[in-house]
RODO-2510 file (C-alpha; in nm, 4 decimals, decimal comma):
residues 430
     n   res          X          Y          Z
     1     m    -8,3266    -7,5574    -1,1510
     2     n    -8,6165    -7,7790    -1,2485
     3     k    -8,9122    -7,6126    -1,4168
     4     m    -9,1792    -7,8798    -1,4144
     5     k    -9,5024    -7,8399    -1,6045
     6     l    -9,7637    -8,0061    -1,3855
     7     l    -9,8555    -8,3571    -1,4975
     8     l   -10,2241    -8,4171    -1,5634
     9     t   -10,3567    -8,7716    -1,5757
    10     l   -10,7288    -8,6991    -1,5930
    11     a   -10,9301    -8,6526    -1,9106
    12     i   -11,1343    -8,3337    -1,8923
    13     p   -11,4726    -8,3809    -2,0655
    14     v   -11,5965    -8,0914    -2,2723
    15     v   -11,9419    -7,9430    -2,3123
    16     v   -12,0808    -7,7811    -2,6263
    17     l   -12,2545    -7,4560    -2,5390
    18     s   -12,5391    -7,2698    -2,7043
    19     q   -12,4939    -6,9222    -2,8485
    20     d   -12,6600    -6,7556    -2,5493
    21     a   -12,4708    -6,4921    -2,3497
    22     q   -12,1883    -6,6498    -2,1513
    23     a   -11,9451    -6,5141    -1,8919
    24     q   -11,5940    -6,6523    -1,9366
    25     s   -11,3716    -6,6956    -1,6345
    26     t   -11,0733    -6,9081    -1,5297
    27     r   -11,0497    -7,1809    -1,2671
    28     l   -10,7568    -7,3574    -1,1052
    29     t   -10,6759    -7,6753    -1,2982
    30     a   -10,3397    -7,7723    -1,1492
    31     q   -10,0645    -7,6734    -0,9095
    32     a    -9,7084    -7,7923    -0,8503
    33     h    -9,4576    -7,7381    -0,5700
    34     w    -9,0791    -7,7621    -0,5372
    35     t    -8,8430    -7,7432    -0,2386
    36     h    -8,4751    -7,6483    -0,2445
    37     n    -8,2283    -7,9129    -0,1242
    38     g    -7,9384    -7,6708    -0,0878
    39     a    -7,8234    -7,7182    -0,4462
    40     e    -8,1385    -7,7027    -0,6619
    41     f    -8,5167    -7,7124    -0,6552
    42     k    -8,6581    -8,0651    -0,6513
    43     r    -9,0150    -8,1589    -0,7269
    44     f    -9,2173    -8,2122    -0,4094
    45     d    -9,5777    -8,2657    -0,5192
    46     s    -9,8372    -8,1734    -0,7799
    47     t   -10,2168    -8,1728    -0,8008
    48     a   -10,4601    -8,1790    -1,0933
    49     y   -10,8273    -8,0782    -1,0745
    50     n   -11,0945    -8,2249    -1,3023
    51     y   -11,4231    -8,0410    -1,3580
    52     l   -11,7180    -8,2148    -1,5230
    53     s   -11,9309    -7,9002    -1,5353
    54     t   -11,8647    -7,5798    -1,7249
    55     s   -12,0499    -7,3771    -1,4623
    56     r   -11,8234    -7,4578    -1,1668
    57     g   -11,4793    -7,3234    -1,0929
    58     g   -11,2742    -7,1920    -0,8030
    59     d   -10,9231    -7,0800    -0,7212
    60     l   -10,6914    -7,0276    -0,4245
    61     k   -10,9253    -6,7632    -0,2801
    62     s   -11,2552    -6,9453    -0,3290
    63     l   -11,3997    -7,2939    -0,2902
    64     l   -11,2664    -7,5285    -0,5574
    65     k   -11,5753    -7,6953    -0,7042
    66     f   -11,3921    -7,9726    -0,8890
    67     d   -11,5286    -8,3243    -0,9312
    68     e   -11,1980    -8,5021    -0,8776
    69     s   -10,8493    -8,4007    -0,7731
    70     n   -10,5358    -8,6121    -0,7788
    71     n   -10,2207    -8,5365    -0,5828
    72     w    -9,8826    -8,6921    -0,6513
    73     s    -9,5659    -8,6827    -0,4424
    74     f    -9,2114    -8,7129    -0,5758
    75     t    -8,9313    -8,9179    -0,4232
    76     a    -8,5608    -8,9410    -0,4986
    77     g    -8,4942    -8,9544    -0,8703
    78     d    -8,8110    -8,7564    -0,9411
    79     t    -9,0237    -9,0695    -0,9209
    80     q    -9,3924    -8,9783    -0,9309
    81     n    -9,6178    -9,1544    -0,6796
    82     n    -9,9922    -9,1494    -0,6213
    83     n   -10,0620    -8,9754    -0,2912
    84     m   -10,4102    -8,8346    -0,2314
    85     r   -10,7384    -8,8183    -0,4228
    86     t   -11,0524    -8,6152    -0,3495
    87     l   -11,3965    -8,6782    -0,5011
    88     q   -11,6741    -8,4167    -0,4799
    89     e   -12,0439    -8,4122    -0,5711
    90     f   -12,2815    -8,1177    -0,6146
    91     d   -12,6538    -8,0467    -0,6256
    92     a   -12,8474    -7,8642    -0,8987
    93     s   -12,7473    -7,5292    -0,7435
    94     n   -12,3781    -7,6260    -0,7576
    95     n   -12,3653    -7,6580    -0,3782
    96     l   -12,1083    -7,9103    -0,2575
    97     t   -12,2993    -8,2090    -0,1135
    98     t   -12,0312    -8,4724    -0,0494
    99     k   -11,6524    -8,4835    -0,0391
   100     v   -11,4513    -8,8053    -0,0069
   101     t   -11,0753    -8,8106     0,0550
   102     q   -10,8676    -9,1163    -0,0301
   103     e   -10,5054    -9,2243     0,0153
   104     w   -10,3040    -9,4463    -0,2141
   105     d   -10,2135    -9,7882    -0,0734
   106     g    -9,8822    -9,8562    -0,2433
   107     l    -9,7895   -10,1555    -0,0282
   108     f   -10,0772   -10,4026    -0,0372
   109     t   -10,3794   -10,3335    -0,2586
   110     l   -10,2171   -10,0818    -0,4967
   111     s   -10,5454    -9,8927    -0,4992
   112     w   -10,7208    -9,5887    -0,3546
   113     v   -10,8394    -9,6370     0,0043
   114     n   -11,1180    -9,4278     0,1574
   115     k   -11,0179    -9,2040     0,4505
   116     f   -11,2819    -8,9377     0,5269
   117     k   -11,6228    -8,8365     0,3987
   118     y   -11,7960    -8,5009     0,4463
   119     i   -12,1704    -8,4600     0,3858
   120     y   -12,3162    -8,1095     0,3493
   121     s   -12,6723    -7,9793     0,3727
   122     y   -12,8127    -7,6332     0,2941
   123     n   -13,0997    -7,4145     0,4080
   124     s   -13,3603    -7,2451     0,1888
   125     s   -13,1194    -6,9561     0,1264
   126     n   -12,8528    -7,1944    -0,0066
   127     k   -12,6458    -7,1303     0,3048
   128     k   -12,4560    -7,4285     0,4461
   129     a   -12,6657    -7,5758     0,7291
   130     s   -12,4492    -7,8681     0,8389
   131     m   -12,1387    -8,0746     0,7670
   132     v   -12,1211    -8,4370     0,8835
   133     t   -11,7749    -8,5940     0,9104
   134     q   -11,7261    -8,9701     0,8731
   135     h   -11,4256    -9,2036     0,8602
   136     w   -11,3820    -9,5308     0,6721
   137     d   -11,3833    -9,8417     0,8893
   138     g   -11,1155   -10,0037     0,6746
   139     t   -11,3414   -10,2613     0,5161
   140     s   -11,6866   -10,1645     0,3963
   141     s   -11,8585    -9,8852     0,5899
   142     w   -11,8479    -9,5174     0,6795
   143     i   -11,8543    -9,4416     1,0533
   144     t   -12,0017    -9,1106     1,1672
   145     d   -11,7704    -8,9009     1,3863
   146     s   -11,9121    -8,5516     1,4206
   147     r   -12,1229    -8,2733     1,2776
   148     n   -12,0878    -7,8977     1,2373
   149     a   -12,4252    -7,7198     1,2619
   150     y   -12,4403    -7,3652     1,1212
   151     s   -12,6875    -7,0947     1,2270
   152     y   -12,7498    -6,7531     1,0683
   153     n   -12,8800    -6,4185     1,1897
   154     s   -13,1608    -6,2145     1,0332
   155     a   -12,9114    -6,0670     0,7839
   156     n   -12,8190    -6,4195     0,6680
   157     q   -12,4715    -6,3868     0,8214
   158     l   -12,3124    -6,6874     0,9904
   159     y   -12,3821    -6,6495     1,3604
   160     q   -12,2925    -6,9880     1,5105
   161     d   -12,0741    -7,2829     1,4105
   162     q   -12,1359    -7,5602     1,6613
   163     f   -11,9173    -7,8720     1,6582
   164     q   -12,1003    -8,1831     1,7801
   165     l   -11,9734    -8,5359     1,8479
   166     w   -12,1791    -8,8399     1,7491
   167     d   -12,2612    -9,0501     2,0559
   168     g   -12,2549    -9,3703     1,8507
   169     i   -12,6200    -9,4424     1,9157
   170     a   -12,8756    -9,1839     1,8163
   171     s   -12,7712    -8,8226     1,8669
   172     y   -12,5074    -8,5531     1,8395
   173     v   -12,3604    -8,4024     2,1573
   174     p   -12,2321    -8,0394     2,1503
   175     s   -11,8551    -8,0256     2,2025
   176     s   -11,7517    -7,6713     2,1071
   177     q   -11,8801    -7,3676     1,9204
   178     t   -11,7806    -7,0384     1,7631
   179     l   -12,0079    -6,7318     1,7714
   180     y   -11,9660    -6,4487     1,5186
   181     y   -12,0573    -6,0807     1,5633
   182     y   -12,0695    -5,8118     1,2921
   183     d   -12,0601    -5,4356     1,2519
   184     i   -12,3138    -5,2369     1,0492
   185     a   -12,1019    -5,2817     0,7346
   186     g   -12,1136    -5,6611     0,7669
   187     n   -11,7546    -5,7031     0,8873
   188     v   -11,6844    -5,9691     1,1497
   189     i   -11,5744    -5,7815     1,4609
   190     n   -11,5639    -6,0706     1,7088
   191     e   -11,5284    -6,4497     1,7071
   192     t   -11,5798    -6,6158     2,0435
   193     k   -11,4967    -6,9841     2,0940
   194     s   -11,6307    -7,2047     2,3738
   195     n   -11,6087    -7,5666     2,4857
   196     f   -11,9111    -7,7427     2,6318
   197     v   -11,8749    -7,8513     2,9920
   198     a   -12,1700    -8,0333     3,1476
   199     s   -12,3808    -7,9254     2,8489
   200     s   -12,2972    -7,5554     2,8989
   201     p   -12,0596    -7,3459     2,6856
   202     v   -11,7467    -7,2196     2,8621
   203     f   -11,5272    -6,9542     2,6991
   204     t   -11,1884    -7,0645     2,5643
   205     s   -11,0658    -6,7914     2,3266
   206     q   -11,1753    -6,4972     2,1176
   207     t   -11,0565    -6,2736     1,8337
   208     n   -11,1533    -5,9074     1,7937
   209     y   -11,1200    -5,7198     1,4633
   210     t   -11,1121    -5,3521     1,3674
   211     y   -11,1399    -5,1959     1,0185
   212     n   -11,0717    -4,8706     0,8395
   213     s   -11,3309    -4,6645     0,6502
   214     a   -11,2763    -4,8816     0,3406
   215     n   -11,3599    -5,1939     0,5457
   216     k   -10,9998    -5,3123     0,5333
   217     m   -10,8869    -5,4958     0,8474
   218     l   -10,6646    -5,2857     1,0736
   219     t   -10,6125    -5,5143     1,3744
   220     s   -10,6796    -5,8702     1,4831
   221     t   -10,6401    -5,9268     1,8586
   222     h   -10,6384    -6,2797     2,0011
   223     s   -10,7020    -6,3601     2,3668
   224     t   -10,7796    -6,6556     2,5940
   225     w   -11,0238    -6,6927     2,8831
   226     n   -10,8653    -6,7376     3,2274
   227     g   -11,1916    -6,8213     3,4025
   228     a   -11,2728    -6,4630     3,4962
   229     s   -11,1448    -6,2355     3,2172
   230     w   -10,9717    -6,2274     2,8806
   231     d   -10,5914    -6,2416     2,8588
   232     n   -10,4275    -6,1040     2,5441
   233     t   -10,2036    -6,3491     2,3555
   234     e   -10,1165    -6,2003     2,0156
   235     l   -10,1910    -5,9066     1,7874
   236     y   -10,1834    -5,8579     1,4096
   237     t   -10,1711    -5,5002     1,2777
   238     y   -10,2143    -5,4073     0,9104
   239     t   -10,1352    -5,0887     0,7161
   240     y   -10,2439    -4,9766     0,3675
   241     d   -10,1406    -4,7285     0,1012
   242     s   -10,3649    -4,4623    -0,0556
   243     s   -10,5078    -4,7257    -0,2921
   244     n   -10,5929    -4,9527     0,0036
   245     n   -10,3276    -5,2052    -0,0929
   246     r   -10,2018    -5,3815     0,2196
   247     t    -9,8409    -5,2728     0,2704
   248     t    -9,7503    -5,4316     0,6057
   249     k    -9,8593    -5,7098     0,8407
   250     l    -9,7124    -5,6956     1,1908
   251     h    -9,7344    -5,9876     1,4345
   252     q    -9,6722    -5,9295     1,8057
   253     n    -9,6943    -6,1556     2,1097
   254     f    -9,8179    -6,0425     2,4523
   255     d    -9,5521    -6,0861     2,7221
   256     g    -9,7874    -6,0247     3,0137
   257     t    -9,7364    -5,6504     3,0080
   258     a    -9,7272    -5,5341     2,6467
   259     f    -9,7252    -5,6597     2,2910
   260     v    -9,3703    -5,7248     2,1674
   261     n    -9,2524    -5,7520     1,8071
   262     d    -9,2233    -6,0940     1,6445
   263     m    -9,2708    -6,0949     1,2642
   264     l    -9,3225    -5,8272     0,9993
   265     s    -9,4251    -5,8693     0,6337
   266     l    -9,3681    -5,5862     0,3832
   267     y    -9,5680    -5,5877     0,0567
   268     s    -9,4732    -5,3894    -0,2555
   269     d    -9,4758    -5,3761    -0,6379
   270     f    -9,8539    -5,3986    -0,6647
   271     t   -10,0342    -5,5057    -0,9788
   272     s   -10,4143    -5,4773    -0,9792
   273     g   -10,4104    -5,4752    -0,5995
   274     n   -10,1841    -5,7791    -0,5617
   275     p    -9,8258    -5,7558    -0,4324
   276     q    -9,5490    -5,8940    -0,6521
   277     t    -9,2964    -5,8801    -0,3678
   278     e    -9,3185    -5,9694     0,0013
   279     i    -9,0317    -5,9338     0,2483
   280     a    -9,0667    -6,1362     0,5695
   281     q    -8,8668    -6,0052     0,8647
   282     t    -8,8084    -6,1292     1,2171
   283     w    -8,7448    -5,9175     1,5241
   284     d    -8,3843    -5,9226     1,6435
   285     t    -8,3825    -5,8527     2,0189
   286     t    -8,0120    -5,7633     2,0185
   287     g    -7,9570    -5,4264     2,1839
   288     s    -8,2616    -5,2076     2,1440
   289     g    -8,3974    -5,4446     1,8806
   290     s    -8,4322    -5,4202     1,5015
   291     w    -8,5942    -5,5952     1,2057
   292     a    -8,3870    -5,8505     1,0149
   293     d    -8,4705    -5,9772     0,6662
   294     m    -8,5515    -6,3496     0,6578
   295     y    -8,7373    -6,4393     0,3362
   296     k    -8,8341    -6,2719     0,0104
   297     y    -9,1343    -6,3942    -0,1876
   298     a    -9,1915    -6,3153    -0,5559
   299     y    -9,5472    -6,3498    -0,6902
   300     t    -9,6972    -6,3416    -1,0391
   301     y   -10,0632    -6,3251    -1,1460
   302     n   -10,2789    -6,3750    -1,4519
   303     s   -10,5174    -6,1197    -1,6039
   304     n   -10,7900    -6,2339    -1,3625
   305     k   -10,5696    -6,1412    -1,0641
   306     q   -10,5190    -6,5090    -0,9773
   307     l   -10,1841    -6,6224    -0,8364
   308     t    -9,9759    -6,8067    -1,0977
   309     s    -9,6430    -6,8478    -0,9162
   310     a    -9,4815    -6,7974    -0,5754
   311     t    -9,1077    -6,8300    -0,5124
   312     r    -8,9186    -6,7873    -0,1848
   313     q    -8,5570    -6,6840    -0,1306
   314     s    -8,3621    -6,6725     0,1954
   315     n    -8,1440    -6,3911     0,3222
   316     d    -7,7761    -6,4753     0,3594
   317     i    -7,6009    -6,2095     0,5661
   318     s    -7,2875    -6,2390     0,3505
   319     i    -7,4347    -6,2457    -0,0021
   320     g    -7,7925    -6,1221     0,0309
   321     w    -8,0935    -6,2940    -0,1240
   322     t    -8,0257    -6,6459    -0,2457
   323     y    -8,1897    -6,9846    -0,2820
   324     a    -8,1167    -7,1988     0,0220
   325     f    -8,2218    -7,5293     0,1750
   326     g    -8,5939    -7,5280     0,2492
   327     d    -8,6872    -7,2498     0,0081
   328     t    -8,9994    -7,3172    -0,1961
   329     k    -9,1457    -7,2619    -0,5389
   330     a    -9,5030    -7,3109    -0,6614
   331     n    -9,6796    -7,2777    -0,9961
   332     y   -10,0563    -7,2537    -1,0459
   333     y   -10,2340    -7,3309    -1,3727
   334     y   -10,5786    -7,2172    -1,4868
   335     g   -10,8267    -7,3061    -1,7569
   336     s   -11,1219    -7,1150    -1,8997
   337     f   -11,4800    -7,2042    -1,8151
   338     v   -11,8223    -7,0501    -1,8564
   339     s   -11,9510    -6,9210    -1,5231
   340     s   -12,2972    -6,8270    -1,6504
   341     v   -12,4438    -7,0672    -1,9054
   342     k   -12,7863    -7,1129    -2,0667
   343     n   -12,9170    -7,4206    -2,2496
   344     v   -12,6143    -7,6392    -2,1849
   345     s   -12,6223    -7,9707    -2,3721
   346     n   -12,4075    -8,2616    -2,2631
   347     a   -12,1800    -8,3302    -2,5576
   348     g   -11,8620    -8,4635    -2,4033
   349     g   -11,5367    -8,6036    -2,5267
   350     t   -11,2978    -8,8703    -2,3990
   351     a   -10,9628    -9,0068    -2,5081
   352     t   -10,7795    -9,3349    -2,4467
   353     l   -10,4012    -9,3537    -2,4722
   354     y   -10,2139    -9,6851    -2,5013
   355     p    -9,9797    -9,8455    -2,4322
   356     v    -9,8748    -9,6703    -2,1123
   357     p    -9,5839    -9,6521    -2,0564
   358     s    -9,5366    -9,5919    -2,4276
   359     q    -9,2540    -9,7461    -2,6259
   360     g    -9,2143    -9,6935    -2,9982
   361     d    -9,5695    -9,5902    -3,0884
   362     l    -9,8447    -9,4178    -2,8926
   363     n   -10,2069    -9,4821    -2,9939
   364     i   -10,4682    -9,2177    -2,9120
   365     t   -10,8363    -9,2983    -2,9578
   366     i   -11,0607    -8,9914    -2,9418
   367     n   -11,4378    -9,0104    -2,8958
   368     w   -11,6528    -8,6989    -2,9430
   369     t   -12,0280    -8,6866    -2,8953
   370     n   -12,0407    -8,4329    -3,1792
   371     a   -11,8136    -8,4645    -3,4814
   372     q   -11,5282    -8,2137    -3,4760
   373     s   -11,1704    -8,1707    -3,5892
   374     s   -10,8922    -8,1517    -3,3342
   375     t   -10,5198    -8,1033    -3,2824
   376     i   -10,3041    -8,3287    -3,0647
   377     t   -10,0120    -8,1519    -2,8979
   378     i    -9,7517    -8,3374    -2,6893
   379     m    -9,5528    -8,1195    -2,4471
   380     d    -9,2618    -8,2070    -2,2199
   381     i    -9,2580    -8,1302    -1,8487
   382     q    -9,1139    -7,7847    -1,9191
   383     g    -9,4128    -7,6971    -2,1368
   384     r    -9,2233    -7,7192    -2,4699
   385     v    -9,4108    -7,8558    -2,7702
   386     v    -9,2579    -8,1863    -2,8844
   387     k    -9,5074    -8,3081    -3,1457
   388     t    -9,8257    -8,1785    -3,3093
   389     v   -10,0735    -8,3876    -3,5110
   390     s   -10,3936    -8,2724    -3,6845
   391     v   -10,7022    -8,4960    -3,6630
   392     p   -10,9845    -8,4708    -3,9216
   393     s   -11,3448    -8,4025    -3,8239
   394     s   -11,5118    -8,7175    -3,6873
   395     t   -11,6854    -8,8586    -3,3822
   396     q   -11,4168    -9,1253    -3,3354
   397     h   -11,0579    -9,1336    -3,4543
   398     t   -10,7437    -9,3260    -3,3653
   399     a   -10,4096    -9,1580    -3,4255
   400     t   -10,0744    -9,3352    -3,4027
   401     i    -9,7780    -9,1184    -3,3088
   402     s    -9,4190    -9,2364    -3,2976
   403     v    -9,2493    -9,1638    -2,9652
   404     a    -8,9343    -9,3624    -3,0441
   405     d    -8,7376    -9,0395    -3,0865
   406     m    -8,8596    -8,8877    -2,7595
   407     a    -8,6569    -8,8922    -2,4385
   408     n    -8,7841    -9,1102    -2,1562
   409     g    -9,0041    -8,9287    -1,9079
   410     s    -9,3472    -8,7774    -1,8539
   411     y    -9,5335    -8,5704    -2,1120
   412     m    -9,8649    -8,3877    -2,1265
   413     v   -10,0997    -8,4540    -2,4193
   414     n   -10,3451    -8,1750    -2,5114
   415     i   -10,6282    -8,2674    -2,7504
   416     n   -10,7870    -7,9405    -2,8603
   417     g   -11,1120    -7,9888    -3,0490
   418     t   -11,3383    -7,7355    -3,2141
   419     n   -11,5698    -7,7377    -2,9113
   420     g   -11,3380    -7,8180    -2,6228
   421     s   -11,0256    -7,9961    -2,5065
   422     i   -10,9023    -8,3095    -2,3304
   423     v   -10,5827    -8,3319    -2,1271
   424     k   -10,3904    -8,6527    -2,0578
   425     q   -10,0505    -8,7597    -1,9288
   426     i    -9,8194    -9,0235    -2,0739
   427     v    -9,4912    -9,1777    -1,9713
   428     v    -9,2404    -9,2655    -2,2434
   429     a    -9,0075    -9,5581    -2,1656
   430     n    -8,8092    -9,6469    -2,4767
***
């Protein structure tokens, strides 16, 4: 089974902080995924996130406020290929203002090619007011496609998300919208979707929610509009233990008369409110019907309750839980950052590694804005330390490290200075 440490190719600048009170937290810096081919797990893709600010973070449950992300895919022989890149910009309040997605052109230009651009605006309460979507014309310009316009009620809760198409001349034309309704506790109890027909909204679908006294969701009922009334389509039902940990999620489809069983998820082995085990079952209609095990997921978390790994096994009726074709594995990596900072001064660091691929010797030139000592650590793709070199205090230093005795492949280089760290990736090809 492969156990790949995610490969990072981006240098992460560091910032020297004042001695004012600071709140440390962790943000997602990388993730990697594998799929099972019937014999073993093979690398599928990996993503690295680069943050230029110490006051922005994010994880799987919140907006990732990175400046640049790079995604790589893996082909036969574990060959790593550029796949997708995302660039983001922020305003002084750390609101996302633009996001550009790019794809790698590996056939002709061997470069990143623009695909989509998203432009965000905000109201006086720092609530998102609009999102404009554009596509690249293939040569030199962004072409506007659409806009989402967001409206809020007196409690500053999202009330309307209206999707509008650009007419290509001078205005946006409403195409569809979603309206949100809330209970006194601030829970969304209804989402109603409509399409615009002859400039008027016409219902298409809706979702109704119910909650328990702890504001945990109990049901989610989906229905569609038949022109005169709402027809049920599917229902999710949730149960909780005495600590309000979600223990089950039941999915049922409406057959025209009643809701019938479809899928059931069972959650257990909780740690700080997060399940370490999930059993996914499917409804077997044989006879009077029964639940049959399908998948088992194992989860791990860090001390901040953030997901660090997720692994799926399949149920084999003859041998029980086992790894089978199509099963998945994912690892998530986090780095510390300061979420509340005063008097931040820009004192960054960069590093240049050459030659790449490396053969014989690897040269590492480190540039710090402020003089500091550092340690260079080279790790293999399984996270094992291969070499460690100490660097004296300076603003600029070039270290030469022999890689002649290292096996061919990809390695991660961590440069840990007194005031921060830089992460790079190298490929050794002796």
